[in-house]
C-alpha positions as CSV (number, residue, x, y, z in Angstrom):
1,M,14.1,-4.4,-8.9
2,P,11.5,-6.5,-10.6
3,R,9.1,-4.9,-13.1
4,Q,5.4,-5.2,-12.5
5,R,2.5,-4.4,-14.8
6,A,0.0,-1.7,-14.1
7,G,-2.7,-3.6,-15.8
8,A,-3.9,-5.1,-19.1
9,H,-3.1,-1.9,-21.0
10,G,-0.8,-0.1,-18.5
11,P,3.0,0.1,-18.8
12,E,5.5,-2.0,-16.9
13,L,7.2,-0.2,-14.1
14,P,9.7,-1.2,-11.4
15,A,8.3,-1.6,-7.9
16,T,10.3,1.4,-6.9
17,A,8.2,3.6,-9.1
18,W,5.0,2.3,-7.7
19,A,6.3,2.9,-4.2
20,V,7.2,6.5,-5.0
21,L,3.9,7.1,-6.7
22,G,2.3,5.5,-3.6
23,L,3.9,8.0,-1.3
24,L,2.4,10.8,-3.5
25,S,-1.0,9.2,-3.4
26,F,-1.8,10.4,0.1
27,G,-2.6,13.8,-1.4
28,T,0.4,15.9,-0.4
29,E,2.8,17.7,-2.7
30,L,6.3,16.5,-1.8
31,S,9.8,17.2,-2.8
32,G,12.4,14.5,-3.5
33,Y,13.9,15.2,-0.1
34,D,10.4,14.9,1.6
35,L,9.9,11.6,-0.2
36,K,13.2,10.2,1.0
37,K,12.4,11.2,4.6
38,W,9.0,9.6,4.4
39,A,10.4,6.4,2.8
40,D,13.0,6.2,5.6
41,N,10.1,6.4,8.2
42,S,7.6,4.1,6.5
43,L,8.7,2.0,3.5
44,R,11.9,0.7,5.2
45,F,9.9,-1.2,7.8
46,F,8.3,-3.5,5.3
47,Y,10.0,-3.0,1.9
48,W,13.2,-1.0,1.6
49,S,14.5,2.5,1.7
50,P,15.4,3.7,-1.8
51,A,18.4,6.0,-2.3
52,S,17.8,9.6,-3.1
53,S,19.1,8.9,-6.6
54,Q,16.5,6.2,-7.1
55,I,13.7,8.4,-6.0
56,Y,14.7,11.2,-8.4
57,A,15.1,8.8,-11.2
58,E,11.6,7.4,-10.6
59,L,10.1,10.9,-10.4
60,R,11.5,11.7,-13.8
61,R,10.1,8.4,-15.2
62,L,6.7,9.0,-13.6
63,E,6.5,12.6,-14.9
64,D,7.5,11.4,-18.4
65,R,4.5,9.0,-18.3
66,G,2.2,11.7,-17.1
67,Y,1.7,10.0,-13.7
68,T,3.1,13.0,-11.8
69,Q,3.4,16.7,-12.2
70,S,5.9,19.1,-10.6
71,R,6.3,22.7,-9.9
72,V,9.0,24.9,-8.6
73,A,8.1,26.5,-5.3
74,A,9.7,29.2,-3.2
75,S,11.8,27.9,-0.3
76,D,13.4,29.3,2.8
77,G,16.6,27.6,1.8
78,L,19.2,28.8,-0.6
79,R,17.3,27.7,-3.7
80,P,13.7,26.9,-4.7
81,K,12.6,23.3,-4.5
82,R,10.6,21.2,-6.9
83,L,7.3,19.7,-5.6
84,Y,5.6,16.7,-7.1
85,R,2.0,15.5,-7.0
86,V,0.2,12.6,-8.4
87,T,-2.0,13.2,-11.5
88,P,-5.4,11.5,-12.1
89,A,-3.8,9.2,-14.6
90,G,-1.1,8.3,-12.0
91,R,-3.7,7.6,-9.4
92,A,-5.7,5.4,-11.8
93,A,-2.6,3.5,-12.8
94,L,-1.6,3.0,-9.1
95,R,-5.1,1.9,-8.2
96,D,-5.0,-0.7,-11.0
97,W,-1.6,-1.9,-9.8
98,V,-2.9,-2.3,-6.2
99,R,-5.8,-4.3,-7.5
100,H,-4.2,-6.4,-10.2
101,G,-0.4,-6.3,-9.7
102,D,1.4,-9.6,-10.1
103,Y,2.1,-11.5,-6.9
104,E,5.7,-11.9,-6.0
105,P,7.1,-14.1,-3.2
106,T,8.9,-12.4,-0.3
107,V,12.6,-12.4,-0.8
108,L,14.6,-12.9,2.5
109,K,18.3,-12.0,2.6
110,H,19.6,-12.5,6.2
111,P,23.4,-12.1,6.4
112,T,23.5,-13.2,10.1
113,V,21.7,-16.4,9.4
114,L,24.0,-17.0,6.4
115,R,27.0,-16.8,8.8
116,V,25.3,-19.2,11.2
117,W,24.6,-21.6,8.3
118,L,28.4,-21.6,7.7
119,G,29.1,-22.1,11.3
120,H,31.3,-25.1,10.7
121,L,33.9,-22.7,9.4
122,G,33.7,-20.4,12.5
123,D,33.6,-20.8,16.2
124,A,30.9,-20.7,18.8
125,K,31.9,-17.4,20.4
126,T,32.1,-15.5,17.1
127,L,28.7,-16.9,15.9
128,R,27.1,-16.0,19.2
129,R,28.4,-12.4,19.1
130,A,27.1,-12.1,15.5
131,V,23.6,-13.2,16.6
132,E,23.7,-11.0,19.7
133,A,24.6,-8.0,17.5
134,H,21.7,-8.8,15.2
135,R,19.4,-9.0,18.2
136,D,20.5,-5.6,19.4
137,A,19.8,-4.2,16.0
138,A,16.4,-5.8,15.9
139,N,15.6,-4.3,19.3
140,E,16.6,-0.8,17.9
141,E,14.3,-1.5,14.9
142,L,11.5,-2.5,17.3
143,T,11.9,0.9,19.0
144,A,11.9,2.7,15.7
145,A,8.8,0.8,14.5
146,Q,7.0,1.4,17.7
147,H,7.7,5.2,17.4
148,A,6.5,5.2,13.8
149,H,3.3,3.4,14.8
150,D,2.7,5.7,17.7
151,N,3.1,8.7,15.5
152,A,1.3,7.4,12.4
153,P,-1.7,9.6,11.4
154,R,-4.9,7.8,12.5
155,T,-6.7,9.3,9.5
156,W,-4.8,6.8,7.3
157,P,-5.9,3.4,8.8
158,Y,-4.0,1.2,6.3
159,P,-0.6,2.7,7.0
160,V,-1.4,2.4,10.7
161,A,-2.1,-1.3,10.2
162,V,1.2,-1.7,8.4
163,T,3.2,0.1,11.1
164,Q,1.6,-2.3,13.6
165,W,2.7,-5.2,11.4
166,A,6.2,-3.7,11.5
167,V,6.2,-3.7,15.3
168,R,5.1,-7.3,15.4
169,H,7.7,-8.2,12.7
170,A,10.5,-6.6,14.8
171,Q,9.3,-8.4,17.9
172,A,9.4,-11.7,16.1
173,E,12.9,-11.0,14.8
174,V,14.1,-10.4,18.4
175,E,12.4,-13.7,19.5
176,L,13.9,-15.6,16.6
177,A,17.3,-14.3,17.5
178,D,16.8,-15.5,21.1
179,A,15.7,-18.9,19.8
180,L,18.8,-19.1,17.5
181,L,21.1,-18.2,20.4
182,A,19.5,-21.1,22.4
183,D,20.1,-23.4,19.4
184,L,23.7,-22.3,19.2
185,D,24.1,-23.0,23.0
186,R,22.8,-26.6,22.5
187,I,25.1,-27.2,19.5
188,D,28.1,-25.9,21.6
189,R,27.1,-28.1,24.5
190,R,26.9,-31.2,22.3
191,A,30.2,-30.4,20.7
192,R,31.9,-30.0,24.1
193,S,30.3,-33.2,25.3
194,G,31.4,-35.1,22.2
195,A,35.0,-33.8,22.6
196,Q,35.1,-34.8,26.2
197,R,33.8,-38.3,25.4
198,T,36.4,-38.6,22.6
199,T,39.2,-37.4,25.0
200,G,38.0,-39.9,27.7
201,T,38.1,-42.7,25.2
202,K,41.6,-41.8,24.1
203,I,42.8,-41.7,27.8
204,T,41.2,-45.1,28.6
205,T,42.7,-46.7,25.5
206,T,46.2,-45.3,26.3
207,T,45.9,-46.5,29.9
208,A,44.9,-49.9,28.8
209,K,47.8,-50.2,26.4
210,T,50.2,-49.1,29.2
211,T,48.7,-51.7,31.6
212,T,49.0,-54.5,29.1
213,R,52.7,-53.7,28.6
């Protein structure tokens, strides 16, 4: 994960740390487990969903820097749980990062598209099944994003705007998959047509040679 500056005098932190601190900035004490659940229902739609080990590692880093504080609270479970909250210093650093953080280009890694790019090594049916499977997954993501948007607290308008963006993004991914399937169909038709023309030429040439003899 790239490291990004908090500001002219702030420390460099990985983007994961800013994301975890950002989750805490909404004013609620959260456990590591709570943070993981919230990340799975928010961050994953536009960034990524960090593993629990990443979250706890960043919480330790943030607490060492004085950006978070924690306390052990009673729990209904088998053992107490540790709750974290953002400190004034952490909120100031996060605000500075939001306003002045370095710009980074979006990184797209699309395994399905990579497989299509290497389609000359595969076959039309296999490629089509791969894109259809991706479209099915995108439709599931669209349903999840719509659920997240419908249930996002309207008291936080910026996260609501982002969940709406996630819905549009998932819709676009479904539409892109449909367009790619149409492109694959055109490629397959051209390939079949070319093979038929080649076969027809061979038959005509063979017939001509036979007639000559």
